[in-house]
C-alpha positions in Angstrom: 100.7 71.7 97.5 102.7 74.9 97.8 106.1 74.8 96.3 109.1 76.2 98.2 111.0 78.8 96.4 114.4 77.7 95.0 117.4 79.3 96.4 118.8 80.5 93.0 117.9 80.7 89.4 120.4 78.0 88.4 118.9 75.6 91.0 115.4 76.3 89.7 116.5 75.6 86.1 118.1 72.3 87.2 115.0 71.2 89.0 112.8 72.0 85.9 115.2 69.9 83.7 115.3 67.1 86.1 111.5 66.7 86.4 111.0 67.3 82.7 113.2 64.5 81.6 112.8 62.3 84.6 110.5 59.7 83.2 111.8 59.5 79.7 115.6 59.8 80.0 116.5 58.5 83.4 115.8 54.8 82.7 118.2 54.9 79.8 120.8 56.7 81.8 120.6 54.2 84.6 120.6 51.2 82.3 123.6 52.6 80.4 125.6 53.2 83.6 124.7 49.7 84.8 125.8 48.2 81.5 129.1 50.2 81.7 130.0 48.6 85.0 128.4 45.2 84.6 128.8 42.4 82.0 125.7 42.7 79.8 126.7 40.8 76.7 123.7 38.5 77.0 121.3 41.4 76.6 123.3 43.7 74.4 122.1 42.0 71.3 118.5 43.0 72.0 119.4 46.6 72.8 118.1 48.1 69.5 114.8 46.4 69.9 114.6 47.5 73.6 115.2 51.1 72.6 112.7 50.9 69.8 109.9 49.4 72.0 110.7 51.7 74.9 110.6 54.7 72.7 107.1 53.8 71.5 106.0 54.1 75.2 108.2 56.9 76.5 108.3 59.4 73.6 104.5 59.8 73.4 104.5 60.2 77.1 107.1 62.9 76.9 105.2 64.7 74.1 101.9 64.4 76.0 103.6 65.7 79.2 105.2 68.6 77.3 102.0 69.7 75.6 99.9 69.5 78.8 102.5 71.4 80.8 102.6 74.1 78.1 98.8 74.4 78.1 98.6 74.6 81.9 101.5 77.1 82.3 100.0 79.3 79.5 96.6 79.2 81.2 98.1 80.0 84.6 100.2 83.0 83.4 97.2 84.4 81.4 95.4 85.0 84.7 98.0 87.5 85.9 97.8 91.1 84.9 101.5 91.9 85.0 104.0 90.6 82.5 105.4 87.3 83.9 109.0 87.2 84.8 111.4 84.5 83.8 111.4 83.2 87.4 107.6 83.1 87.5 107.6 81.1 84.3 110.1 78.6 85.6 108.2 78.2 88.9 105.0 77.6 87.0 106.7 75.0 84.8 108.2 73.3 87.8 104.8 73.2 89.6 103.2 71.4 86.7 106.1 69.0 85.8 106.5 67.9 89.4 103.6 65.5 89.4 105.0 62.5 91.2 104.6 62.3 95.0 107.3 60.9 97.3 105.7 57.5 97.0 105.8 57.7 93.2 109.4 58.7 93.3 110.1 55.8 95.6 108.4 53.4 93.2 110.3 54.9 90.3 113.8 54.7 91.8 113.0 51.3 93.3 112.2 50.0 89.8 115.4 51.5 88.5 117.3 49.8 91.3 115.7 46.5 90.2 116.9 47.2 86.6 120.5 47.6 87.9 120.3 44.5 90.1 118.8 42.4 87.3 121.7 43.4 84.9 124.4 42.9 87.6 123.1 39.7 89.0 121.6 38.4 85.7 118.3 37.8 87.6 115.5 38.1 85.1 112.7 38.1 87.7 114.0 41.5 89.0 113.7 42.8 85.4 110.1 41.7 85.3 109.4 43.5 88.6 111.1 46.7 87.3 109.1 46.6 84.0 105.8 46.2 85.9 106.7 49.0 88.3 107.7 51.4 85.6 104.7 50.5 83.4 102.3 51.1 86.3 103.9 54.4 87.0 103.9 55.6 83.4 100.2 54.7 83.0 99.2 56.5 86.2 101.3 59.6 85.4 100.0 59.8 81.8 96.4 59.5 83.0 96.9 62.1 85.7 98.5 64.6 83.4 95.8 64.2 80.8 93.1 64.4 83.5 94.5 67.6 84.9 94.7 69.2 81.5 91.5 68.0 79.8 89.0 66.9 82.4 89.9 69.5 84.9 90.5 72.3 82.5 87.5 74.3 83.7 87.3 72.7 87.1 86.2 75.9 88.9 83.7 76.9 86.2 82.2 73.4 86.2 82.1 73.5 90.0 80.1 76.8 89.9 77.8 75.6 87.1 76.8 72.6 89.1 76.3 74.7 92.3 79.3 73.1 94.0 81.7 74.8 96.4 84.9 74.1 98.2 84.8 76.3 101.2 86.7 76.7 104.4 86.1 78.5 107.7 87.6 78.6 111.2 85.2 78.1 114.1 85.2 80.4 115.9 86.7 83.0 113.6 87.7 85.4 116.4 89.2 83.9 119.6 91.6 84.8 122.3 95.1 83.5 122.4 95.2 79.9 123.5 91.6 79.0 122.9 90.5 76.0 120.8 89.8 76.5 117.0 88.6 74.1 114.4 89.2 74.3 110.7 86.2 73.2 108.6 86.3 72.3 104.9 83.0 72.2 103.1 82.7 70.1 99.9 79.4 70.3 98.1 78.7 68.8 94.6 82.4 68.4 93.9 83.0 66.2 90.8 85.5 63.4 91.6 86.5 61.1 88.6 86.6 57.3 89.2 90.0 56.1 90.3 91.1 59.5 91.7 90.5 61.5 94.9 90.4 65.3 95.4 93.0 66.3 97.9 93.1 69.8 99.5 96.5 70.5 101.0 98.0 73.6 102.6 100.6 74.3 105.2 99.1 77.0 107.5 101.3 79.8 108.9 104.2 78.3 110.8 103.0 79.7 114.2 99.8 77.7 113.9 101.8 74.5 113.7 99.0 72.9 111.6 98.9 71.3 108.1 95.6 71.2 106.3 95.2 67.9 104.5 91.7 66.8 103.4 90.7 64.1 100.9 87.3 63.5 99.2 86.8 60.3 97.2 84.6 59.3 94.4 82.1 57.8 96.9 81.0 61.3 98.0 81.2 62.8 94.5 78.4 65.4 93.9 77.3 65.1 97.6 77.8 67.4 100.6 80.4 66.6 103.2 82.2 68.7 105.9 85.6 67.7 107.2 87.2 69.2 110.3 90.5 69.2 112.2 91.7 71.2 115.2 94.3 73.9 114.9 97.2 72.9 117.0 98.2 76.3 118.3 96.4 79.6 118.4 99.0 82.4 119.1 98.1 86.0 118.7 97.8 87.3 115.2 95.6 88.3 112.3 95.9 85.4 109.9 94.8 85.8 106.3 95.0 82.2 104.9 95.5 82.2 101.1 93.6 79.7 98.9 94.6 76.1 99.3 95.9 73.8 96.6 93.3 71.5 95.1 94.7 68.5 93.3 93.7 65.1 91.8 95.6 62.2 93.4 95.4 58.6 92.2 94.3 55.9 94.5 97.9 54.6 94.7 99.2 57.9 95.9 101.8 58.0 93.1 100.9 61.3 91.5 99.4 64.7 92.4 98.3 67.1 89.7 97.2 70.6 90.7 93.8 71.7 89.3 92.7 74.8 91.2 93.3 77.2 94.1 90.3 77.6 96.4 89.0 78.1 100.0 90.8 81.1 101.4 89.9 82.0 105.0 90.7 84.3 107.9 91.4 83.8 111.5 91.9 86.5 114.1 93.5 85.6 117.5 93.2 88.4 120.0 95.9 89.0 122.7 94.9 88.5 126.3 94.7 91.2 128.9 96.6 90.5 132.1 96.9 92.4 135.4 99.8 94.9 135.7 101.2 95.7 139.1 104.0 98.0 140.2 106.4 96.7 142.8 107.7 100.1 143.8 108.1 103.6 142.5 111.0 103.9 139.9 114.2 105.4 140.9 114.8 108.5 138.7 117.5 111.1 138.4 115.1 113.3 136.3 113.3 116.2 138.1 109.9 115.0 136.7 108.1 112.1 138.0 107.6 109.1 135.7 104.4 108.8 133.7 103.5 105.6 135.6 103.7 107.2 139.0 100.4 108.3 140.6 100.2 112.0 141.1 97.8 112.8 144.0 96.3 116.1 145.0 96.9 117.5 148.5 94.3 116.3 151.1 91.1 118.3 151.3 88.0 118.2 153.3 85.9 116.9 150.4 83.6 114.0 150.9 84.7 110.6 149.4 83.2 107.2 149.5 83.8 105.7 152.9 83.2 102.4 154.7 83.7 101.0 158.2 87.2 100.4 159.3 88.3 96.7 159.2 91.4 95.2 160.9 94.4 95.5 158.5 93.2 98.7 156.7 95.7 101.5 156.2 95.3 103.8 159.2 96.4 106.7 157.1 93.0 106.5 155.3 90.9 106.9 158.4 88.5 109.8 158.0 88.8 111.2 161.6 86.2 113.9 161.3 83.5 111.5 160.1 84.6 108.9 162.6 84.1 111.3 165.5 80.6 112.2 164.2 79.5 108.6 163.8 81.2 107.2 166.8 83.2 104.4 165.0 86.1 104.5 162.6 85.5 105.2 158.9 88.1 104.9 156.1 88.2 106.4 152.7 88.0 104.0 149.7 91.5 104.0 148.0 90.0 104.2 144.5 88.2 107.4 145.3 91.3 109.4 146.2 91.5 112.0 143.5 94.4 111.8 141.0 95.9 114.2 138.5 94.7 113.2 135.1 97.6 113.1 132.6 97.9 112.5 128.9 100.2 109.5 128.1 101.4 108.2 124.8 102.1 104.5 125.1 104.6 103.5 122.4 105.3 99.9 121.4 108.8 99.1 120.2 108.3 96.5 117.5 111.4 97.2 115.4 113.6 94.3 114.3 116.4 94.8 111.8 115.9 93.3 108.4 118.9 90.9 108.9 117.2 89.3 111.9 113.6 89.3 110.5 114.0 86.7 107.7 112.8 83.1 107.8 109.9 81.4 109.5 112.2 80.0 112.1 112.9 83.6 113.4 109.1 84.1 113.4 108.7 81.0 115.5 111.3 82.0 118.0 110.6 85.7 118.3 106.9 85.5 117.6 106.2 84.5 121.2 108.4 87.4 122.4 106.2 89.9 120.5 103.1 88.3 121.9 104.3 88.9 125.4 105.3 92.5 124.5 101.9 93.2 122.9 100.1 91.7 126.0 102.2 94.0 128.3 101.5 97.0 126.0 97.7 96.7 125.9 97.4 95.5 129.5 99.4 98.5 130.7 97.1 100.8 128.6 94.0 99.3 130.2 95.5 99.7 133.7 96.4 103.4 133.1 93.0 104.1 131.6 91.2 102.5 134.5 93.3 104.6 136.8 92.0 107.7 135.1 94.8 108.6 132.7 94.2 109.7 129.2 96.0 107.0 127.1 97.0 107.1 123.5 98.6 104.0 122.0 101.1 104.3 119.2 102.9 101.6 117.2 105.2 101.8 114.1 103.6 100.2 111.0 106.6 99.9 108.8 104.7 101.7 106.0 106.6 104.9 104.9 103.3 106.6 103.9 101.9 106.0 107.4 104.8 105.5 109.8 102.7 105.0 112.9 99.2 104.0 113.9 97.6 105.6 117.0 94.5 104.7 119.1 92.8 106.9 121.7 91.7 104.6 124.5 88.3 106.0 125.3 85.3 104.4 126.9 84.2 101.4 124.9 87.5 101.2 122.9 88.6 97.8 124.3 87.5 95.8 121.2 89.6 98.2 119.0 92.4 97.8 121.5 92.4 94.0 121.1 92.0 94.3 117.3 95.0 96.6 117.1 97.0 94.2 119.3 96.2 91.3 117.0 97.6 93.1 114.0 101.0 94.1 115.4 104.0 92.5 113.7 107.8 92.9 113.7 108.8 95.4 111.2 112.1 96.8 109.9 111.3 100.2 108.4 110.3 102.4 111.3 111.9 102.7 114.8 110.0 103.5 118.0 111.3 107.1 118.3 109.5 107.9 115.0 106.2 106.9 116.7 106.9 109.1 119.7 107.4 112.5 118.0 104.9 115.3 117.5 103.6 115.1 121.0 100.8 117.2 122.3 101.4 119.8 124.9 102.0 118.2 128.3 101.8 114.6 126.9 104.2 112.1 128.5 105.8 109.1 126.7 106.0 105.5 127.9 108.0 103.2 125.7 107.4 99.4 126.0 110.4 97.6 124.6 112.2 94.3 124.6 115.2 95.7 122.7 118.1 93.3 122.5 120.0 95.0 119.7 121.7 98.4 119.6 119.4 101.3 120.2 118.9 104.1 117.6 120.5 107.5 118.4 118.3 109.1 121.0 118.2 112.7 122.2 119.4 113.4 125.8 116.8 113.5 128.5 114.9 116.8 128.0 111.5 118.1 127.4 108.7 115.6 127.8 109.3 112.8 130.4 110.1 109.4 128.9 109.4 106.3 130.9 110.9 103.0 129.9 109.2 99.7 130.4 111.7 97.0 129.6 110.8 93.3 129.0 114.0 91.0 129.1 113.9 89.0 126.0 116.2 86.1 127.1 113.6 85.1 129.7 110.8 84.8 127.0 112.7 82.4 124.6 111.8 78.8 125.4 114.6 76.3 125.6 114.5 73.2 123.5 113.7 69.9 125.2 116.5 67.5 124.4 115.5 64.1 123.0 117.1 61.1 124.5 119.0 58.5 122.4 116.3 56.0 123.1 113.6 58.4 121.7 115.7 59.0 118.6 116.1 55.3 118.0 112.4 54.6 118.5 111.5 57.5 116.1 113.7 55.9 113.4 112.0 52.5 113.6 108.4 53.7 114.2 105.9 55.6 112.1 104.7 58.8 113.7 101.7 59.0 111.3 99.0 56.6 110.2 100.1 53.6 108.2 100.4 54.5 104.5 100.6 58.3 105.1 103.1 60.2 103.0 104.5 61.8 106.1 106.1 58.5 107.0 108.3 58.5 103.9 112.0 58.9 104.3 112.1 62.2 102.4 109.3 63.6 104.5 111.0 62.5 107.7 114.3 64.0 106.5 112.5 67.3 105.8 111.0 67.4 109.3 114.4 66.6 110.8 116.1 69.4 108.8 113.3 71.8 109.8 113.7 70.8 113.5 117.5 71.3 113.3 117.1 74.7 111.7 114.7 75.8 114.3 116.9 74.6 117.2 119.9 76.4 115.6 118.0 79.7 115.3 116.7 79.3 118.8 120.2 78.7 120.2 121.7 81.6 118.3 118.9 84.0 119.3 119.2 83.0 122.9 122.9 83.7 122.8 122.4 87.0 121.1 119.6 88.2 123.4 121.5 87.2 126.6 124.2 89.7 125.8 122.2 92.3 123.8 119.4 92.6 126.2 121.7 93.4 129.1 123.5 96.0 127.0 120.3 97.7 126.0 119.1 97.7 129.6 122.3 99.3 130.8 122.0 102.0 128.1 118.5 102.9 129.0 119.2 103.0 132.8 122.2 105.3 132.1 119.9 107.9 130.7 118.6 108.7 134.1 114.9 108.5 133.1 112.3 106.5 134.9 112.9 102.8 134.2 110.9 99.7 134.9 112.0 96.2 134.5 109.2 93.7 133.8 109.0 90.3 135.5 106.2 87.7 135.6 104.2 86.8 138.7 101.7 84.1 137.6 99.6 85.6 134.8 100.4 89.2 136.0 103.1 91.5 134.8 105.1 93.0 137.6 106.9 96.4 137.0 109.8 97.2 139.3 
């Protein structure tokens, strides 16, 4: 299970100390506080013997846990080439000391609550329940820690020696946006100790909205089994999934001890190509025509492909000379009218300031905006290429050594076009005007943008013609569906997952609720920001007097007008 990064070094140290002394010290702290506020004279006489007997159990457990954590942290840090930082050491210690699951923590604090109630109410039966709960938890935690250190010390080597694998793949591995994908985990000859299960857990990238969680029990130990689950969303992107966390979990679900990292995979989701239509020629104050306007040669007497006139055809396309010869009306085919072939550089504006590009919530909100922008970019490139233009795509990479990536859209280049579209991401290092310099002679520039923040300083309209294709961002951000009070009440009293699942726990539900509130907050703030910033950016671009298109949607097609 991946561990979220702590917000500060002090918080990280506090979490390490809490989980390190949790089992050994907290029962005494809770008992002492309860004895301070409650009358415990009847049990105070046995306090020395209680501490003595508890120490016989707890101190060895603390020593075993400390030695095992030291061994595992040292082994983990030895695998890195660079010198480990203090933060890396603390994160590794926290990862290996935090062995109790939410269910285990619930049992632990429930037992401590039983201790407090037994002292306060003088109810001995509650004390017996507390002792049984704590004893069970201590036994399971000690076994799990020892197992993760000794039995699973060479888990990956033992797995390879026995010809076993833990593999993962996505089927299919290359799809178009919105298509169905399944994640397959292959377990073959995986050793599973009795009383434990092997759990593979990983939260996939946030935009996929999927959490991988697979469990293999001792019943299928050393056999071959394949588990699958669907990926909930498949938005555009080139996803390189890092190795998942493999852990031993006891049958009670109280502990989880990490033993390996395995099963990395890759999934590529290609953007879709959509029709692009132009509602009308752009209004321009510049003397040059826009790069998206069709430049036609003067009429000639050359022969073109013709067909018989049908009602509704444009009468201006009637070939009168041929019609007189044949005795019935003939019209020229529109696609055979010669056009002037131009060179166009199609630039994608994928710049997002660093202050707005942090957090997975921003990626969830603005990721779909970039998907629409990329679809428009590559669809417009295909439309221009099919019209006969010589198209060169350009996009900023964010890499100072290679500020921009270009692609000549030649015959048979559509697979590379889709591959490039799948790799485009928001970046904060390079702005779009740096991808539109060093033009070839006679090359026009078309900038596809959804800018909702202040534009960089741009030169006045001069030299090569720049055409702007503007996608309003505010129309691409989905609004949240409000939940009714009845739905919230039902969600509080019902379990959204299968009975016994860890996701039904209060802590897990609280985390999901916090994540939902953060996402809605970011979505509302972004919608407010884009509503004003998008209009300001549009006004700035229109004021330049260059050809300008505003993009709207008509079904699956993009309409430029």
